[in-house]
MDAnalysis code that builds the backbone (N, CA, C; Angstrom):
import MDAnalysis as mda
import numpy as np

u = mda.Universe.empty(678, n_residues=226, atom_resindex=np.repeat(np.arange(226), 3), trajectory=True)
u.add_TopologyAttr("name", ["N", "CA", "C"] * 226)
u.add_TopologyAttr("resid", np.arange(1, 227))
u.add_TopologyAttr("resname", ["MET", "THR", "ARG", "PHE", "ARG", "LEU", "LEU", "PHE", "CYS", "HIS", "GLY", "LEU", "GLY", "ALA", "THR", "PRO", "ARG", "ASN", "GLY", "ILE", "SER", "VAL", "LYS", "ILE", "GLN", "GLN", "TRP", "ALA", "GLU", "GLN", "HIS", "HIS", "VAL", "GLN", "THR", "TYR", "GLY", "LEU", "ASN", "TYR", "ARG", "ASP", "TYR", "GLY", "ASN", "ALA", "GLU", "ARG", "ILE", "TRP", "ASN", "VAL", "ASN", "ASP", "TRP", "ARG", "ARG", "ASP", "ILE", "VAL", "THR", "ALA", "LEU", "LYS", "ALA", "ASP", "ASP", "ALA", "LYS", "THR", "VAL", "ILE", "VAL", "GLY", "SER", "SER", "ALA", "GLY", "CYS", "GLN", "ALA", "VAL", "LEU", "ARG", "ALA", "ALA", "VAL", "ASP", "ALA", "PRO", "GLU", "ALA", "ILE", "GLY", "GLY", "LEU", "LEU", "LEU", "PHE", "SER", "PRO", "GLY", "VAL", "GLY", "LEU", "GLY", "ILE", "ASP", "TYR", "MET", "GLU", "ARG", "VAL", "ILE", "PRO", "GLY", "SER", "VAL", "GLU", "LYS", "LEU", "GLN", "HIS", "GLY", "GLU", "THR", "LEU", "ASN", "HIS", "PRO", "SER", "VAL", "ASP", "PRO", "ALA", "ILE", "LYS", "ILE", "LYS", "VAL", "ASP", "LEU", "ASP", "ASN", "LEU", "MET", "GLU", "PHE", "VAL", "ASN", "ASN", "CYS", "VAL", "SER", "LYS", "THR", "HIS", "HIS", "THR", "ILE", "ARG", "LEU", "ASP", "CYS", "PRO", "VAL", "ARG", "ILE", "VAL", "HIS", "GLY", "MET", "LYS", "ASP", "LYS", "LEU", "VAL", "PRO", "PHE", "GLN", "ASN", "SER", "ILE", "LYS", "LEU", "LEU", "SER", "GLN", "ILE", "GLU", "SER", "PRO", "ASN", "LYS", "ALA", "LEU", "TYR", "LEU", "ILE", "ASN", "ASP", "GLY", "HIS", "PHE", "ILE", "THR", "ASP", "ARG", "THR", "THR", "ILE", "GLU", "GLN", "ALA", "LEU", "ASP", "SER", "LEU", "TRP", "ASP", "ALA", "ILE", "GLU", "ALA", "ASP", "LEU"])
u.atoms.positions = np.array([
    [17.341, -10.185, -24.438],
    [16.290, -9.252, -24.040],
    [16.783, -8.405, -22.864],
    [16.547, -7.105, -22.956],
    [16.992, -6.166, -21.935],
    [16.441, -6.531, -20.559],
    [17.291, -6.450, -19.537],
    [16.899, -6.873, -18.199],
    [16.233, -5.754, -17.407],
    [15.213, -5.161, -17.975],
    [14.359, -4.255, -17.223],
    [13.173, -5.062, -16.705],
    [12.611, -4.619, -15.609],
    [11.364, -5.242, -15.162],
    [10.192, -4.472, -15.760],
    [9.043, -5.115, -15.837],
    [7.854, -4.511, -16.436],
    [6.763, -4.432, -15.375],
    [6.175, -3.257, -15.237],
    [5.136, -3.018, -14.236],
    [3.843, -2.635, -14.945],
    [2.750, -3.353, -14.652],
    [1.455, -3.048, -15.259],
    [0.569, -2.328, -14.256],
    [-0.028, -1.208, -14.697],
    [-0.895, -0.393, -13.849],
    [-2.274, -0.304, -14.498],
    [-3.248, -0.985, -13.908],
    [-4.574, -1.061, -14.520],
    [-5.386, 0.200, -14.284],
    [-6.553, 0.253, -14.906],
    [-7.420, 1.413, -14.813],
    [-8.475, 1.294, -13.724],
    [-9.288, 2.333, -13.604],
    [-10.299, 2.407, -12.554],
    [-11.473, 1.489, -12.895],
    [-11.777, 0.594, -11.979],
    [-12.840, -0.372, -12.198],
    [-12.331, -1.707, -12.701],
    [-11.060, -1.758, -13.068],
    [-10.444, -2.997, -13.546],
    [-9.777, -3.725, -12.385],
    [-9.154, -4.851, -12.698],
    [-8.415, -5.627, -11.707],
    [-6.989, -5.832, -12.210],
    [-6.048, -6.126, -11.309],
    [-4.665, -6.334, -11.758],
    [-4.533, -7.447, -12.789],
    [-5.421, -8.426, -12.722],
    [-5.392, -9.507, -13.705],
    [-6.644, -9.397, -14.579],
    [-6.477, -8.835, -15.764],
    [-7.596, -8.672, -16.685],
    [-7.141, -9.043, -18.095],
    [-7.984, -8.763, -19.081],
    [-7.690, -9.188, -20.442],
    [-6.365, -8.699, -20.974],
    [-6.048, -7.446, -20.715],
    [-4.796, -6.883, -21.234],
    [-3.603, -7.369, -20.412],
    [-3.768, -7.457, -19.098],
    [-2.632, -7.860, -18.263],
    [-2.232, -9.309, -18.519],
    [-3.210, -10.164, -18.805],
    [-2.900, -11.569, -19.101],
    [-2.039, -11.669, -20.353],
    [-2.377, -10.889, -21.372],
    [-1.601, -10.938, -22.623],
    [-0.218, -10.317, -22.445],
    [-0.121, -9.295, -21.610],
    [1.188, -8.715, -21.294],
    [2.050, -9.746, -20.569],
    [1.449, -10.449, -19.619],
    [2.173, -11.477, -18.876],
    [2.666, -12.581, -19.807],
    [1.831, -12.979, -20.748],
    [2.223, -14.031, -21.696],
    [3.375, -13.566, -22.578],
    [3.311, -12.320, -23.037],
    [4.403, -11.766, -23.849],
    [5.690, -11.742, -23.023],
    [5.564, -11.294, -21.777],
    [6.739, -11.177, -20.913],
    [7.384, -12.539, -20.661],
    [6.570, -13.553, -20.464],
    [7.114, -14.895, -20.237],
    [7.867, -15.396, -21.467],
    [7.328, -15.111, -22.646],
    [7.989, -15.525, -23.885],
    [9.330, -14.826, -24.072],
    [9.429, -13.601, -23.552],
    [10.645, -12.802, -23.737],
    [11.506, -12.738, -22.476],
    [11.143, -13.533, -21.477],
    [11.928, -13.627, -20.234],
    [12.083, -12.261, -19.557],
    [10.969, -11.561, -19.473],
    [10.932, -10.257, -18.809],
    [10.187, -10.406, -17.484],
    [10.794, -9.913, -16.418],
    [10.166, -9.960, -15.100],
    [8.990, -8.992, -15.075],
    [7.815, -9.476, -14.715],
    [6.603, -8.671, -14.813],
    [5.836, -8.658, -13.503],
    [5.270, -7.471, -13.181],
    [4.470, -7.314, -11.976],
    [3.194, -6.557, -12.325],
    [2.091, -6.975, -11.721],
    [0.868, -6.185, -11.776],
    [0.748, -5.436, -10.463],
    [0.663, -4.116, -10.531],
    [0.646, -3.326, -9.301],
    [-0.685, -3.491, -8.573],
    [-0.611, -3.842, -7.309],
    [-1.789, -3.881, -6.442],
    [-1.857, -2.557, -5.691],
    [-2.731, -1.672, -6.147],
    [-2.845, -0.367, -5.504],
    [-3.300, -0.533, -4.054],
    [-2.652, 0.185, -3.176],
    [-3.036, 0.153, -1.768],
    [-4.422, 0.782, -1.597],
    [-5.271, 0.144, -0.828],
    [-6.627, 0.633, -0.521],
    [-7.580, 0.589, -1.715],
    [-7.165, -0.019, -2.829],
    [-8.071, -0.116, -3.977],
    [-9.243, -1.029, -3.625],
    [-10.453, -0.527, -3.810],
    [-11.636, -1.311, -3.476],
    [-12.079, -1.181, -2.040],
    [-11.396, -0.323, -1.277],
    [-11.766, -0.068, 0.111],
    [-12.929, 0.928, 0.131],
    [-14.091, 0.463, 0.537],
    [-15.293, 1.297, 0.507],
    [-15.226, 2.465, 1.482],
    [-14.248, 2.446, 2.377],
    [-14.104, 3.534, 3.350],
    [-13.308, 4.707, 2.789],
    [-12.716, 4.528, 1.618],
    [-11.872, 5.578, 1.044],
    [-12.446, 6.074, -0.276],
    [-12.282, 7.374, -0.517],
    [-12.669, 7.963, -1.800],
    [-11.471, 7.849, -2.738],
    [-11.715, 7.422, -3.963],
    [-10.606, 7.246, -4.906],
    [-9.978, 8.589, -5.282],
    [-8.646, 8.617, -5.255],
    [-7.890, 9.785, -5.697],
    [-6.699, 9.301, -6.508],
    [-6.507, 9.877, -7.680],
    [-5.448, 9.425, -8.583],
    [-4.066, 9.542, -7.951],
    [-3.902, 10.478, -7.022],
    [-2.586, 10.644, -6.403],
    [-2.226, 9.503, -5.454],
    [-3.231, 8.765, -4.979],
    [-2.930, 7.554, -4.209],
    [-2.243, 6.533, -5.110],
    [-2.718, 6.414, -6.331],
    [-2.085, 5.511, -7.295],
    [-0.703, 6.018, -7.675],
    [-0.608, 7.306, -7.849],
    [0.696, 7.918, -8.163],
    [1.722, 7.556, -7.088],
    [1.322, 7.685, -5.832],
    [2.196, 7.345, -4.701],
    [2.608, 5.880, -4.753],
    [1.654, 5.012, -5.036],
    [1.951, 3.577, -5.081],
    [2.934, 3.246, -6.197],
    [2.791, 3.915, -7.336],
    [3.706, 3.669, -8.462],
    [5.109, 4.155, -8.126],
    [5.210, 5.354, -7.561],
    [6.521, 5.887, -7.186],
    [7.184, 4.974, -6.153],
    [6.410, 4.484, -5.198],
    [6.948, 3.559, -4.192],
    [7.485, 2.303, -4.856],
    [6.746, 1.777, -5.827],
    [7.192, 0.578, -6.546],
    [8.458, 0.856, -7.347],
    [8.542, 2.036, -7.948],
    [9.727, 2.399, -8.725],
    [10.965, 2.472, -7.839],
    [10.807, 3.023, -6.651],
    [11.949, 3.228, -5.763],
    [12.340, 1.963, -5.000],
    [11.519, 0.918, -5.111],
    [11.809, -0.328, -4.400],
    [12.865, -1.165, -5.098],
    [13.246, -0.764, -6.308],
    [14.213, -1.539, -7.091],
    [15.161, -0.570, -7.781],
    [16.451, -0.863, -7.745],
    [17.431, 0.007, -8.395],
    [17.371, -0.093, -9.914],
    [16.846, -1.206, -10.421],
    [16.752, -1.386, -11.870],
    [15.668, -0.480, -12.442],
    [15.858, -0.065, -13.681],
    [14.835, 0.743, -14.331],
    [13.609, -0.113, -14.635],
    [12.463, 0.553, -14.673],
    [11.192, -0.129, -14.871],
    [10.520, 0.365, -16.143],
    [9.993, -0.562, -16.902],
    [9.136, -0.230, -18.040],
    [7.702, -0.333, -17.540],
    [6.949, 0.745, -17.683],
    [5.583, 0.764, -17.161],
    [4.582, 0.676, -18.302],
    [3.618, -0.214, -18.138],
    [2.475, -0.298, -19.039],
    [1.248, 0.145, -18.257],
    [0.570, 1.168, -18.759],
    [-0.620, 1.669, -18.090],
    [-1.844, 1.516, -18.963],
    [-2.999, 1.494, -18.319],
    [-4.261, 1.388, -19.036],
    [-5.258, 2.388, -18.472],
    [-5.936, 3.119, -19.354],
    [-7.033, 4.010, -18.996],
    [-6.622, 5.022, -17.918],
    [-7.374, 5.097, -16.813],
    [-7.044, 6.054, -15.748],
    [-5.696, 5.762, -15.118],
    [-5.263, 4.509, -15.187],
    [-3.943, 4.172, -14.668],
    [-2.837, 4.925, -15.371],
    [-3.075, 5.303, -16.632],
    [-2.053, 6.028, -17.399],
    [-1.797, 7.412, -16.820],
    [-2.857, 8.048, -16.299],
    [-2.634, 9.370, -15.719],
    [-1.783, 9.263, -14.460],
    [-2.041, 8.241, -13.661],
    [-1.195, 8.015, -12.484],
    [0.234, 7.708, -12.905],
    [0.392, 6.942, -13.977],
    [1.728, 6.609, -14.497],
    [2.465, 7.869, -14.922],
    [1.795, 8.754, -15.637],
    [2.444, 9.983, -16.101],
    [2.820, 10.888, -14.929],
    [1.967, 10.963, -13.930],
    [2.303, 11.757, -12.741],
    [3.536, 11.175, -12.048],
    [3.585, 9.855, -11.947],
    [4.747, 9.199, -11.333],
    [5.996, 9.395, -12.174],
    [5.832, 9.403, -13.495],
    [6.975, 9.597, -14.390],
    [7.581, 10.984, -14.223],
    [6.746, 11.964, -13.942],
    [7.239, 13.317, -13.678],
    [7.984, 13.349, -12.341],
    [7.513, 12.568, -11.374],
    [8.138, 12.529, -10.046],
    [9.469, 11.778, -10.040],
    [9.547, 10.690, -10.804],
    [10.737, 9.822, -10.754],
    [11.165, 9.405, -12.156],
    [11.522, 10.364, -13.004],
    [11.854, 10.037, -14.400],
    [13.074, 9.137, -14.538],
    [14.001, 9.246, -13.589],
    [15.246, 8.477, -13.674],
    [15.013, 6.979, -13.479],
    [13.856, 6.609, -12.939],
    [13.577, 5.197, -12.643],
    [12.877, 4.472, -13.785],
    [12.531, 5.209, -14.835],
    [11.688, 4.642, -15.889],
    [12.486, 4.382, -17.161],
    [12.354, 3.164, -17.676],
    [13.062, 2.779, -18.897],
    [12.220, 2.863, -20.145],
    [10.901, 2.980, -19.983],
    [10.000, 3.074, -21.123],
    [8.561, 3.122, -20.656],
    [7.680, 3.676, -21.500],
    [6.258, 3.771, -21.174],
    [5.424, 3.247, -22.334],
    [4.404, 2.475, -21.999],
    [3.407, 2.035, -22.971],
    [2.039, 2.332, -22.375],
    [1.260, 3.166, -23.060],
    [-0.018, 3.632, -22.540],
    [-1.151, 3.173, -23.447],
    [-2.094, 2.431, -22.886],
    [-3.272, 1.983, -23.622],
    [-4.478, 2.829, -23.222],
    [-5.118, 3.460, -24.212],
    [-6.320, 4.274, -23.971],
    [-6.130, 5.227, -22.797],
    [-5.078, 6.050, -22.822],
    [-4.770, 6.864, -21.639],
    [-5.883, 7.838, -21.267],
    [-6.262, 7.809, -19.986],
    [-7.302, 8.701, -19.484],
    [-6.726, 10.051, -19.122],
    [-6.415, 10.841, -20.132],
    [-5.813, 12.161, -19.930],
    [-6.605, 13.215, -20.695],
    [-6.451, 14.466, -20.252],
    [-7.073, 15.581, -20.964],
    [-8.584, 15.605, -20.892],
    [-9.148, 15.010, -19.853],
    [-10.603, 14.880, -19.753],
    [-11.234, 16.023, -18.974],
    [-12.527, 16.227, -19.192],
    [-13.340, 17.107, -18.376],
    [-14.225, 16.258, -17.483],
    [-14.898, 16.891, -16.529],
    [-15.748, 16.126, -15.616],
    [-16.891, 15.461, -16.368],
    [-17.208, 15.945, -17.567],
    [-18.294, 15.352, -18.348],
    [-18.005, 13.904, -18.735],
    [-16.733, 13.480, -18.626],
    [-16.436, 12.083, -18.953],
    [-17.189, 11.137, -18.023],
    [-17.517, 11.607, -16.814],
    [-18.256, 10.759, -15.878],
    [-19.657, 10.441, -16.394],
    [-20.208, 11.324, -17.231],
    [-21.514, 11.036, -17.828],
    [-21.439, 9.817, -18.736],
    [-20.273, 9.615, -19.336],
    [-20.107, 8.455, -20.215],
    [-19.881, 7.177, -19.409],
    [-19.421, 7.350, -18.182],
    [-19.224, 6.197, -17.298],
    [-20.524, 5.862, -16.565],
    [-21.143, 6.895, -15.983],
    [-22.406, 6.741, -15.248],
    [-23.349, 7.860, -15.699],
    [-24.269, 7.593, -16.601],
    [-25.205, 8.638, -17.041],
    [-25.938, 9.267, -15.854],
    [-25.990, 10.596, -15.853],
    [-26.654, 11.323, -14.777],
    [-25.801, 11.572, -13.557],
    [-24.533, 11.179, -13.622],
    [-23.683, 11.251, -12.426],
    [-23.196, 12.656, -12.107],
    [-22.969, 13.483, -13.123],
    [-22.359, 14.791, -12.871],
    [-23.247, 15.649, -11.984],
    [-24.534, 15.663, -12.261],
    [-25.445, 16.459, -11.435],
    [-25.432, 15.972, -9.991],
    [-25.410, 14.672, -9.808],
    [-25.369, 14.111, -8.453],
    [-24.068, 14.488, -7.753],
    [-22.967, 14.409, -8.484],
    [-21.674, 14.780, -7.909],
    [-21.657, 16.249, -7.518],
    [-22.227, 17.095, -8.378],
    [-22.253, 18.532, -8.109],
    [-23.133, 18.875, -6.913],
    [-24.028, 17.977, -6.554],
    [-24.872, 18.167, -5.368],
    [-24.268, 17.496, -4.134],
    [-23.005, 17.092, -4.256],
    [-22.291, 16.584, -3.091],
    [-22.411, 15.100, -2.833],
    [-22.988, 14.366, -3.774],
    [-23.131, 12.926, -3.552],
    [-21.816, 12.189, -3.801],
    [-21.622, 11.121, -3.069],
    [-20.536, 10.179, -3.320],
    [-21.131, 8.982, -4.052],
    [-20.522, 8.606, -5.166],
    [-21.086, 7.567, -6.022],
    [-20.203, 6.330, -6.062],
    [-20.821, 5.228, -6.438],
    [-20.092, 3.986, -6.668],
    [-19.667, 3.929, -8.129],
    [-18.373, 3.826, -8.365],
    [-17.857, 3.698, -9.728],
    [-18.010, 2.246, -10.175],
    [-18.403, 2.010, -11.434],
    [-18.533, 0.629, -11.914],
    [-17.220, -0.142, -11.791],
    [-17.345, -1.430, -11.504],
    [-16.180, -2.299, -11.387],
    [-16.497, -3.655, -12.000],
    [-15.496, -4.258, -12.635],
    [-15.702, -5.581, -13.219],
    [-15.861, -6.645, -12.135],
    [-15.371, -6.344, -10.944],
    [-15.473, -7.261, -9.811],
    [-16.364, -6.621, -8.748],
    [-17.557, -7.171, -8.508],
    [-18.473, -6.572, -7.526],
    [-17.870, -6.448, -6.127],
    [-16.859, -7.239, -5.834],
    [-16.230, -7.170, -4.512],
    [-15.367, -5.923, -4.353],
    [-15.011, -5.297, -5.471],
    [-14.198, -4.079, -5.434],
    [-15.131, -2.877, -5.351],
    [-15.121, -2.193, -4.233],
    [-15.987, -1.033, -4.013],
    [-15.183, 0.245, -4.257],
    [-15.581, 0.997, -5.262],
    [-14.854, 2.216, -5.624],
    [-15.771, 3.413, -5.419],
    [-15.395, 4.283, -4.506],
    [-16.177, 5.481, -4.216],
    [-15.539, 6.691, -4.901],
    [-16.374, 7.526, -5.510],
    [-15.873, 8.748, -6.145],
    [-16.730, 9.927, -5.702],
    [-16.075, 11.095, -5.580],
    [-16.811, 12.329, -5.316],
    [-16.240, 13.439, -6.183],
    [-16.893, 14.597, -6.161],
    [-16.521, 15.668, -7.081],
    [-15.117, 16.194, -6.816],
    [-14.769, 16.438, -5.555],
    [-13.462, 17.026, -5.247],
    [-12.320, 16.163, -5.767],
    [-12.395, 14.875, -5.519],
    [-11.310, 13.989, -5.932],
    [-11.287, 13.780, -7.443],
    [-12.450, 13.771, -8.068],
    [-12.485, 13.662, -9.529],
    [-11.950, 14.929, -10.189],
    [-12.189, 16.082, -9.561],
    [-11.665, 17.324, -10.133],
    [-10.145, 17.376, -10.033],
    [-9.563, 16.708, -9.044],
    [-8.105, 16.570, -8.997],
    [-7.631, 15.786, -10.220],
    [-8.338, 14.720, -10.551],
    [-8.030, 13.904, -11.727],
    [-8.157, 14.726, -13.006],
    [-9.180, 15.565, -13.075],
    [-9.446, 16.365, -14.279],
    [-8.501, 17.558, -14.379],
    [-8.444, 18.379, -13.343],
    [-7.747, 19.665, -13.428],
    [-6.234, 19.560, -13.371],
    [-5.716, 18.568, -12.657],
    [-4.268, 18.466, -12.478],
    [-3.646, 17.322, -13.260],
    [-4.328, 16.917, -14.310],
    [-3.743, 15.960, -15.249],
    [-2.438, 16.544, -15.789],
    [-1.433, 15.706, -15.941],
    [-0.128, 16.178, -16.424],
    [-0.260, 16.882, -17.772],
    [-1.182, 16.432, -18.595],
    [-1.355, 17.051, -19.912],
    [-1.886, 18.473, -19.811],
    [-2.452, 18.833, -18.642],
    [-2.954, 20.192, -18.431],
    [-1.978, 21.049, -17.631],
    [-1.227, 20.438, -16.736],
    [-0.304, 21.201, -15.890],
    [1.065, 21.394, -16.542],
    [1.358, 20.611, -17.589],
    [2.641, 20.706, -18.286],
    [2.411, 20.970, -19.776],
    [2.986, 22.046, -20.266],
    [2.914, 22.292, -21.711],
    [3.724, 21.242, -22.455],
    [4.893, 20.914, -21.890],
    [5.753, 19.861, -22.433],
    [6.013, 18.831, -21.347],
    [5.868, 17.563, -21.691],
    [6.122, 16.469, -20.755],
    [7.413, 15.791, -21.188],
    [8.487, 16.068, -20.475],
    [9.794, 15.536, -20.857],
    [9.981, 14.137, -20.284],
    [10.199, 13.172, -21.176],
    [10.419, 11.782, -20.782],
    [11.637, 11.263, -21.529],
    [12.704, 10.985, -20.801],
    [13.950, 10.542, -21.437],
    [13.949, 9.031, -21.652],
    [12.880, 8.543, -22.234],
    [12.747, 7.111, -22.503],
    [11.792, 6.934, -23.677],
    [11.826, 5.789, -24.336],
    [10.869, 5.539, -25.416],
    [9.431, 5.482, -24.883],
    [8.500, 5.967, -25.689],
    [7.085, 6.010, -25.308],
    [6.233, 5.488, -26.463],
    [5.279, 4.639, -26.135],
    [4.298, 4.173, -27.107],
    [2.901, 4.389, -26.533],
    [1.993, 4.855, -27.388],
    [0.596, 5.057, -27.007],
    [-0.271, 4.282, -27.991],
    [-1.257, 3.565, -27.475],
    [-2.213, 2.839, -28.310],
    [-3.615, 3.314, -27.944],
    [-4.386, 3.733, -28.949],
    [-5.732, 4.246, -28.668],
    [-6.693, 3.804, -29.760],
    [-7.875, 3.365, -29.345],
    [-8.904, 2.942, -30.283],
    [-9.701, 4.123, -30.814],
    [-9.919, 4.144, -32.110],
    [-10.669, 5.245, -32.715],
    [-12.172, 5.130, -32.455],
    [-12.607, 4.011, -31.865],
    [-14.009, 3.839, -31.488],
    [-14.209, 4.024, -29.983],
    [-13.207, 4.545, -29.313],
    [-13.266, 4.747, -27.861],
    [-14.368, 5.752, -27.525],
    [-15.354, 5.323, -26.731],
    [-16.461, 6.198, -26.359],
    [-16.274, 6.830, -24.982],
    [-15.219, 6.455, -24.283],
    [-14.946, 7.026, -22.964],
    [-13.908, 8.138, -23.026],
    [-12.812, 7.881, -23.733],
    [-11.733, 8.871, -23.883],
    [-11.502, 9.084, -25.377],
    [-11.755, 10.284, -25.901],
    [-11.550, 10.523, -27.334],
    [-10.103, 10.254, -27.742],
    [-9.926, 9.600, -28.889],
    [-8.560, 9.305, -29.334],
    [-7.781, 10.580, -29.638],
    [-8.503, 11.679, -29.894],
    [-7.825, 12.958, -30.136],
    [-7.008, 13.393, -28.919],
    [-7.415, 12.956, -27.722],
    [-6.649, 13.283, -26.516],
    [-5.253, 12.682, -26.573],
    [-5.144, 11.497, -27.174],
    [-3.828, 10.860, -27.295],
    [-2.982, 11.536, -28.364],
    [-3.631, 12.047, -29.400],
    [-2.887, 12.802, -30.418],
    [-2.254, 14.032, -29.771],
    [-3.039, 14.733, -28.948],
    [-2.502, 15.911, -28.257],
    [-1.411, 15.510, -27.271],
    [-1.645, 14.415, -26.539],
    [-0.649, 13.955, -25.566],
    [0.677, 13.666, -26.248],
    [0.628, 12.989, -27.383],
    [1.866, 12.681, -28.110],
    [2.608, 13.955, -28.478],
    [1.863, 14.993, -28.881],
    [2.506, 16.257, -29.266],
    [3.157, 16.943, -28.070],
    [2.658, 16.677, -26.860],
    [3.217, 17.295, -25.655],
    [4.433, 16.548, -25.123],
    [4.512, 15.263, -25.429],
    [5.600, 14.447, -24.899],
    [6.892, 14.722, -25.658],
    [7.924, 15.052, -24.908],
    [9.260, 15.236, -25.483],
    [10.073, 14.000, -25.127],
    [10.261, 13.142, -26.119],
    [10.932, 11.861, -25.912],
    [11.839, 11.585, -27.093],
    [12.959, 10.881, -26.871],
    [13.855, 10.554, -27.984],
    [13.239, 9.562, -28.961],
    [12.158, 8.895, -28.545],
    [11.550, 7.880, -29.407],
    [10.100, 7.692, -28.970],
    [9.174, 8.201, -29.749],
    [7.767, 8.117, -29.366],
    [6.914, 7.783, -30.583],
    [5.764, 7.152, -30.326],
    [4.857, 6.796, -31.416],
    [3.453, 6.587, -30.861],
    [2.470, 6.880, -31.703],
    [1.063, 6.659, -31.380],
    [0.477, 5.708, -32.407],
    [-0.211, 4.679, -31.931],
    [-0.896, 3.733, -32.809],
    [-2.401, 3.900, -32.620],
    [-3.085, 4.361, -33.657],
    [-4.541, 4.467, -33.643],
    [-5.106, 3.222, -34.302],
    [-5.980, 2.519, -33.593],
    [-6.465, 1.234, -34.077],
    [-7.990, 1.215, -34.145],
    [-8.516, 0.236, -34.837],
    [-9.960, 0.092, -35.015],
    [-10.543, -0.680, -33.829],
    [-10.643, 0.006, -32.699],
    [-11.090, -0.646, -31.469],
    [-11.706, 0.394, -30.555],
    [-12.277, -0.066, -29.436],
    [-12.863, 0.822, -28.452],
    [-11.901, 1.108, -27.313],
    [-12.461, 1.383, -26.130],
    [-11.622, 1.773, -24.995],
    [-10.860, 0.592, -24.405],
    [-11.513, -0.560, -24.376],
    [-10.912, -1.723, -23.718],
    [-10.198, -2.582, -24.761],
    [-8.907, -2.391, -24.847],
    [-8.095, -3.042, -25.879],
    [-7.559, -4.364, -25.339],
    [-7.943, -5.450, -25.988],
    [-7.485, -6.772, -25.544],
    [-6.957, -7.613, -26.701],
    [-6.865, -7.034, -27.893],
    [-6.383, -7.788, -29.049],
    [-4.914, -8.173, -28.857],
    [-4.637, -9.450, -28.920],
    [-3.297, -9.944, -28.642],
    [-2.256, -9.349, -29.588],
    [-2.571, -9.327, -30.880],
    [-1.603, -8.827, -31.863],
    [-1.256, -7.371, -31.599],
    [-2.271, -6.559, -31.311],
    [-2.046, -5.140, -31.019],
    [-1.134, -4.969, -29.811],
    [-1.422, -5.699, -28.748],
    [-0.643, -5.590, -27.512],
    [0.792, -6.050, -27.733],
    [0.955, -7.175, -28.412],
    [2.302, -7.712, -28.628],
    [3.121, -6.819, -29.553],
    [2.496, -6.271, -30.588],
    [3.236, -5.395, -31.501],
    [3.679, -4.118, -30.799],
    [2.831, -3.587, -29.926],
    [3.209, -2.382, -29.177],
    [4.367, -2.676, -28.230],
    [4.313, -3.817, -27.554],
    [5.408, -4.208, -26.661],
    [6.692, -4.459, -27.443],
    [6.584, -5.120, -28.583],
    [7.766, -5.366, -29.421],
    [8.408, -4.051, -29.853],
    [7.572, -3.119, -30.298],
    [8.084, -1.826, -30.759],
    [8.781, -1.074, -29.631],
    [8.151, -1.068, -28.459],
    [8.744, -0.371, -27.317],
    [10.063, -1.016, -26.924],
    [10.100, -2.346, -26.854],
    [11.318, -3.031, -26.416],
    [12.447, -2.862, -27.425],
    [12.112, -2.864, -28.707],
    [13.136, -2.617, -29.731],
    [13.755, -1.234, -29.546],
    [12.907, -0.246, -29.242],
    [13.400, 1.121, -29.036],
    [14.267, 1.212, -27.787],
    [13.867, 0.515, -26.736],
    [14.656, 0.516, -25.496],
    [16.032, -0.085, -25.739],
    [16.069, -1.212, -26.423],
    [17.347, -1.886, -26.666],
    [18.231, -1.085, -27.620],
    [17.614, -0.364, -28.539],
    [18.390, 0.452, -29.474],
    [19.080, 1.613, -28.774],
    [18.524, 2.024, -27.625],
    [19.087, 3.152, -26.873],
    [20.218, 2.737, -25.946],
    [20.420, 1.446, -25.761],
    [21.441, 0.984, -24.817],
    [22.848, 1.177, -25.371],
])
C-alpha cells in the first residue's frame, strides 16, 4: 500500500469523529494507511464567525507540516475548503476524495439548513448553525457566508487543475446540495484520473461499502500513477 498519509476534513456542524470518519479510519487501519482527522482551529468557538478560509488555512498548514504527499478526504462544506487548499498547495496532494461536496451553492442553501434564515441574515443577524454536538457553537453571518458562496473554487475557476486522482461521491437524494453540482464540478476538474459516483443516498453518506469502494478506487488510481 502506497505510503501516503490520509487527512479527513469534516463538514460544518459535524465533528472530526463521525459516521464517515470512523469508517475511513477502519479502512485505513486495514490497509496500513496513516490517518488523521483535522481539528480545525477555533471550530466551535462562539466568539468567532465561521469562515471557510479559516479551514482552508488549517488544511494548508497541515499539508506543509509533512514532506510526504497527503490524500485528502473531504465531506460537505469541508470539500470547499479542501479544494481551496488544493489550489494553494497542489504539489502536496496525492489524491482527493470528496463526499457530498458543498460547492456551487447560492445563499438560498441556508434555507435548507435553517428555514427562514436568509431573511434574518440579510437583516444583519448572526445565527447559530446546527451542530451534531451541542457543545460546538458555530456562528454564521451574511458576509462570511457570501465568501463561501461567491468565491467557491467552482465559481472562481473555469478549470480546476489537479495533478492527482480525484473521486467524488454524491447522493441523488441529497436535499442540501444538489447532485448536479457535483456533475458540474467533475466537468471543471482537469485531472489525469477522475470519477463521479452517484448513489441512492442523501447528503450524509455513511454506507460502509460506498465509502470503502471509493477509497479502493482512489488508492488503485494513486498506485497506478507511481
